[in-house]
N, C-alpha and C positions, 0 to 999 in steps of 0.2 A: 504494500500500500504506500502510495506516495504522500508527501507532506500535504499536498493540495487536497487529499481525500479526507483530511481530518480537520474539523472545525472546533475551536475551543472558545467557550464563552467566558470572558474575563470576569464577569460579575458572579458566575457560579463555579467556575473552575471545572466544568463538565465538558468532556470531549465527546463528539458525535461523529460517526463515520458516515460517509455518503458521497455524493457527487453533484457537481453543478450547482445551480442556483437554489436547489432545494435544501442546501445545508447552510445554516439552519433557517427554518422558516420563521419561527417566532422568537425563541428565547435567545438567539444570537444577536438580537437587536440591542441588547443591554439596556432595555427600557424598563427595568424593574425598579422597585421603589428605592432600594439602597443606592442605585446608580443614578438617580435623578438629581439634578441640581435643586438647591433650596427654593429657587424662584418657581420652578415647576411644581414642587411639593405644595407651596403656598397656594398656587392657582388651583390645584386639585382639591385642597382643603376648603377653599372658598366656594368652589363649585359644589362640593358635597353639602356644605351648610345651606346654600341657596336652594338646592334641590330638596333637601330635607324639609325646608319651610314649605315648598310647593306641595310636598306630599301631605304635610299636616293640613294644609288648606283643602286637600281633596278627601280628607277623612270623612266628612259628612256624606259624600257621595258613596264611598266604600261601605259605610255603615248601613246603607240601604240595600246592599247586595246580600242575598240570602244564599247560604250554602248548606243544604239540608241532606243529612245522611239517610240513605235508604237501607233499612234493616237495623239491626241492633248495634249500638255503639259500645266501645269499651275504652278504658283508659290505656294510654301507651306508656308503659314503664320507662324509666330513664335509660335503662340499658338497651332498649330496642333502637334499631336504626330505621326510621321511616323514609319512604320515597313518595314524592309528590309528582303527579302527572295529570295532564288534561287529555281526555280522549273523545274523539267523535268518529264513529263508524270505523273503529280499528279492528273489530272482530278477531279473526285468527291472528292478526299481527301481534296481539298482546300475548299470545302463547309463548313464543320464544323470548319476548321481552321479559315476562315474569320469570321464566326459566333462567335467563341470564342473570338477573339481579338477585334472585334467590341464591344462586350459586356464589355470587359475590358477597353475600351476607346481609342483604336487606331482609328485615323481619316483618315489615308491614307496609302495605301499599295504600296510599290515599289517592283515589282517582275521582276527579270531577268529570262526569259524563255530560257532554254538551249536546243533549238531545239526539243521541244516536238512534238510527232507524234500522240497524242491521243485527240487533241482538247483542251488542256490546255490553249493555247493562246487565243482561241475564248472565253473560259469561262472567262478568265481574262478581256478581252476587253468588256465583257457584264456587268461588275460590275462598278458602278459609282465612287466608292472610290478607285479603283485599277488603278495604272499606270504600264503598261507592257513595258518591254525592251527586246531587243535582242542584240546579240554581234557578232563580227567578229571572236571570238575565243570560244573554248569549255570550259567546266567546269574545266578540268584538266589544260589547258593552263592558265586559270585565277586563278591559285593557289588554286584549289578547291573552286572557287567562291569568294575567299577573296578579290581579286583585284576588282571584280565587286562591292562588298559592299563598299570598300574604295572609289571607283570612285563615287558611288551614294551619299555617305555621304558628300563628298566634294562638289558635285554638288548641293545637296539640301541645305547644309549649315552646317558649323561647329558651335561649342558652343551651341549645343542643344541636347536633349535626343532623343534616338532612341530605338525601340524594334528591336533586331537583332537575328533572329531565323531561323530554318529550317522548312519546311512544315509539318514535322511529330512531331514537338515539341509544347507542350501546356504548357504555363506558369501558374504556380500555386503559390499563396502566401497567407499568413494568412489574413483573412478578405476580400478577393477579391470580395465576393458577396455584400459587403457594401462599400468598398473603391476602386474606380476605379484607373487605373494606374496614372492619374495626382496626386491623393492623395498619392499613393505609392511613386512616385518620390519626392514629397515634404517631405515625411518621410526620404528618403535617403539623401536628401539635408540637412535636420536638423542634420543628423549624419555625414555630410561632406563626404559622399560617392559619387563616380563618376561612379559606376557600381555596379551591384549586382551579387554576386556569386550564382550559382544555379547548383546543381547536376542533371545530366540527369538520369532519372529512367526508365529503360526498362520495359514496361508494356506487359503483356501476358494474353491470355484468359484461363479460367479455364478448358475448355473441349477440349483442343487440337487446334493446329493452323489450321488444315484443316477445322474445323467446324466454324471458326471465319470469317464469311463473313463481309467485311466492308460495313457499311450502312451510307450514308451521312446524313440521316435524324436523326441519333442518335449521341450522343457524343461518341467519340472513347473509353472512359473509361467505357462506359456502355457495351461494347463488350469485351474489354481487360482490366480487372479491377484488375489483380494480379501483384505483384512485389516482388522481393527478398528483404526482410527486413534486412538481414544480409549477411555476406560474402563479404562486400565491404571494400576496403582499400584506405586510403588517404596518399599521400606522398608529403612532402614539397620540392619544387625545387626552384631555383632562379627565375623561371618564374611565380610561383604561386602554388596552391595546386592541385595536380593531383589525380583524383578519378578513381578507377578501380573496376570492379565487375558487378553484375547484371546477369540476366538470359542469356544474349548472351554469356558472358564470361563463365558461368557455362555449358551451353549446347554445345557451339561451340569452346570454347577455345580461343576466340578472345580477344585481349586487345586493349585499346584505352582510351584516357582521357574522362571521363564522367562528367567533370565539364565545365560550360560555363558561359557567362555573357550576359544574354538575354536583360537586360535593361541597357543601357550604355549612358553616357554623352560623345559625340564625339567632341573632340576638336583637336587642331593641334598636340597634343602629342599622340593621339589615333591612333595606326597603327596596322594592321594585318600582322606583320612580321613573327612570328612563326606559328600561326594558329588562327582561330576564338576562339579556346578554351583558349588561353593565349595571349590576346592582350597587346600591349605596352600602357602606361608604366607599367612595371611589378609590381611596388610597389602598384598599385591599385588593384592587384589581391588577396590580403591577407585581406579579410574581412568576416564578418559573412554572411552565406548564408541565406538571408531572402526570398528566393524563390526556386523553383524547376521546372524542365522541365519534364513533362510526355512525354516519348518517345515511339512512336507507329510505330513499324515495323512488328510485328508478327501477320499478318492476313493470310487468306487462300491463298492469292497470293504471299506470301513471297518468296517461291522458284522461282516462275516465275520472280518476280521483281529482285531477286538476280542474276538470270541467265542473265537478260537483262543488269544489271550493269556490269557483267563480260564481256559480249560481247561489251559493249560500251567502256570499258577501260578507263574511265575518273576518277575513284576514286583512293584514296591513295594506293600507292605501287601496281599499276595494279589491283586494286579492290581485294586486298589480302583477306580482311575479307569476301567479298561476295563470293569469291571462296571457302572459308571454309564453308560458309552457304550451298552452293550448294552441296559440298562434303558430309556433314553430312546428309542433307535432302535426298540425293540420295542413302544413304547407306541402307535404308530400316529398320534401327533400330528404335524402338519406343523412342520418346523423353519424358522424365519425366519432364514435365514443373513445376509441383508443388513439393515442398519438405517441410521439417519441418520449414523452414524460410519464407515460402510464407505468404504474407499479402494481404489484400483486401483494395483497395482504395475506399473511399466514399467521403472524402473531405480533405481539407488541414490539418485538425487535425491529420489524420493518418500519414502524412509525418512528422509532428512535433513530434508525439509520438515516431516515430522510428528514430528520430535524423537526418533526411535528411535536415531539415531547421529549423530556429528559429522562434518562435512566434514574432509578431510585437506588441509593446506596443502602440496601437493607442491613448491611453489616454494621453500619454506624450506630453508636450508642445513643 
């Protein structure tokens, strides 16, 4: 291996192997909190305080949102690890989702069902570790579900860790086959972190979207195992690090923040004012990405589901991105899914090598 094949981040001292512009995507930018100048830290702090005031003013609106549990409720003991997710017509998609997070160590699932019509709610109610909720408002009225998540976190209890993801996002981190989430959280705590930065990586199938039938008996990355290893950009803002790129940006020309915080310590300072991608307080958003989210949308029913999202009208900017998906998919032109930067996902090591996340020194005390 040549010297050009190794990238070392001076802020973390971590080396990552790989090639080309993909190394490193996020954490090589040295835009983490300890590396920021004081002037930038002050701007981040001021923005955090201003947006916290905005959230307080919105409290009366949030208080009118009802989140009602379907079935019997129970208290969540301190030692449990809850997961928050919003679902609409996910059906069988939830089967591998639940399987994946149970394996990682999630003990209870809190799911807000947004008026599903495909039996999703019945599936949720059949699972013993799932608690299902409905609401008097739709996804868009709940600020893209963020108000629901805030309400649930405050109801379950603050000052505890949560997994906070969407139904098409699968958490990946180094050593996950040997170290379940409680160990991962202890690792974060040893580094005085209160959330983990994770890039969302759009996955796609090798042989075209139309042939990629979703199969709940398989892991989704066994069907859609490709991703764009390069062509991603990271930008530092006063809210955090914003990532753009991936196959959806390449094929459909859509943009949107591809970074999230799927494992998060929710305290009284944690608020979803701007978006789930950049929660308050913002100074916690500048840390090493020790995880990634495999993002699965591109299956055979992608056009149909996108058209449903457009008709439903609950997504950001009138489902602008979904309108673009439908437009391109209806054009009749062939989509070149793979290119020179296409990589194959086998395990977390592939994401580390391409600079999407950092390895975890499990041996450290």
